[in-house]
C-alpha atoms as one frame of an Amber mdcrd trajectory, in Angstrom:
protein
 106.489  45.863   3.229 108.239  48.967   4.518 105.075  50.035   6.232 104.798
  46.721   8.112 108.485  46.892   9.125 108.014  50.477  10.367 104.952  49.491
  12.390 106.792  46.551  13.984 109.730  48.819  14.762 107.431  51.398  16.364
 105.661  48.695  18.408 109.021  47.343  19.591 110.280  50.797  20.603 106.963
  51.563  22.364 107.235  48.240  24.292 110.855  49.050  25.253 109.750  52.528
  26.479 107.030  51.005  28.684 109.513  48.421  30.014 112.036  51.198  30.867
 109.320  53.234  32.620 108.281  50.259  34.762 111.923  49.538  35.659 112.586
  53.168  36.621 109.591  53.264  38.978 110.658  50.000  40.589 114.201  51.292
  40.959 112.949  54.507  42.581 110.948  52.500  45.097 113.934  50.222  45.696
 116.343  53.069  46.399 113.987  55.170  48.529 115.833  55.647  51.842 112.789
  55.992  54.066 110.600  53.051  53.072 112.310  50.867  50.498 115.320  48.596
  50.385 117.580  51.626  50.475 116.529  52.261  54.059 117.246  48.683  55.003
 120.624  48.845  53.293 121.452  52.117  55.084 120.494  50.615  58.459 122.529
  47.480  57.787 125.502  49.575  56.720 125.355  51.566  59.972 125.128  48.336
  61.954 128.140  46.920  60.127 130.120  50.057  61.021 129.081  49.748  64.682
 130.003  46.085  64.748 133.389  46.845  63.193 134.121  49.356  65.956 132.954
  46.889  68.626 135.095  44.157  67.075 138.185  46.371  67.155 137.567  47.170
  70.833 137.089  43.495  71.651 140.251  42.598  69.739 142.216  45.218  71.685
 140.866  43.937  75.000 141.675  40.346  74.039 145.227  41.307  73.065 145.693
  43.118  76.390 144.351  40.118  78.290 146.601  37.758  76.351 149.674  39.867
  77.111 148.875  40.052  80.825 148.173  36.309  80.865 151.538  35.615  79.223
 153.277  37.822  81.803 151.497  36.053  84.680 152.326  32.651  83.208 156.005
  33.558  82.916 155.978  34.846  86.486 154.293  31.644  87.694 156.857  29.500
  85.889 159.692  31.467  87.513 158.145  30.993  90.957 157.643  27.281  90.224
 161.342  26.943  89.349 162.295  28.662  92.612 159.973  26.396  94.600 161.407
  23.310  92.925 164.898  24.482  93.842 163.842  25.087  97.452 162.189  21.668
  97.696 165.293  20.059  96.205 167.479  21.858  98.746 165.304  20.530 101.588
 166.452  17.023 100.716 170.011  18.058 101.634 169.068  18.924 105.230 169.644
  16.273 107.904 166.650  14.484 109.314 165.820  16.113 112.675 164.674  12.795
 114.166 167.975  11.094 113.258 170.147  13.803 114.844 172.286  12.558 117.727
 170.940  13.545 121.123 172.665  16.378 122.896 174.828  15.416 125.827 173.248
  16.089 129.165 175.324  18.372 131.308 175.078  17.498 134.923 175.256  20.203
 137.454 178.281  19.983 139.665 178.332  21.112 143.205 179.363  24.705 143.468
 183.001  25.051 144.025 184.808  28.082 145.135 186.285  28.434 141.737 184.334
  27.346 138.747 186.194  25.595 136.070 185.358  26.281 132.478 184.205  23.257
 130.651 184.457  22.883 126.904 182.271  20.407 125.126 183.254  19.304 121.687
 180.847  17.620 119.389 181.667  15.545 116.440 179.977  16.537 113.226 178.767
  13.688 111.101 180.296  13.561 107.673 176.878  13.133 106.090 175.852  16.660
 107.019 178.966  18.280 105.606 179.076  19.540 102.076 182.193  19.398  99.958
 183.687  22.709  98.857 184.129  23.058  95.155
């Protein structure tokens, strides 16, 4: 009985040795950098590093563009506020078509002495602004 147990034990250890040998050869082929999966993994790792650098550059450019866009937007809003104020102040001006016509000054015959003539105009109350 011991002899049969020893033979089964030896057969099991011999099978495990063959299995380990096959696994080691497959692992060597897998990790070979030139032709196996190791080469593919090394290439993919280098590409990931390159893409990380490119992503950082793109992120920096996007942040710079966002900051300049925010500055331009703020500047545009400030100009829009000024334009709105100017347009609102145009409503306070009198209508040029509704202005009273200017008095026509007739030429007088030349006299030896010219008299000074003063013309006074009345200002409409609508055009005046109240002082605060």
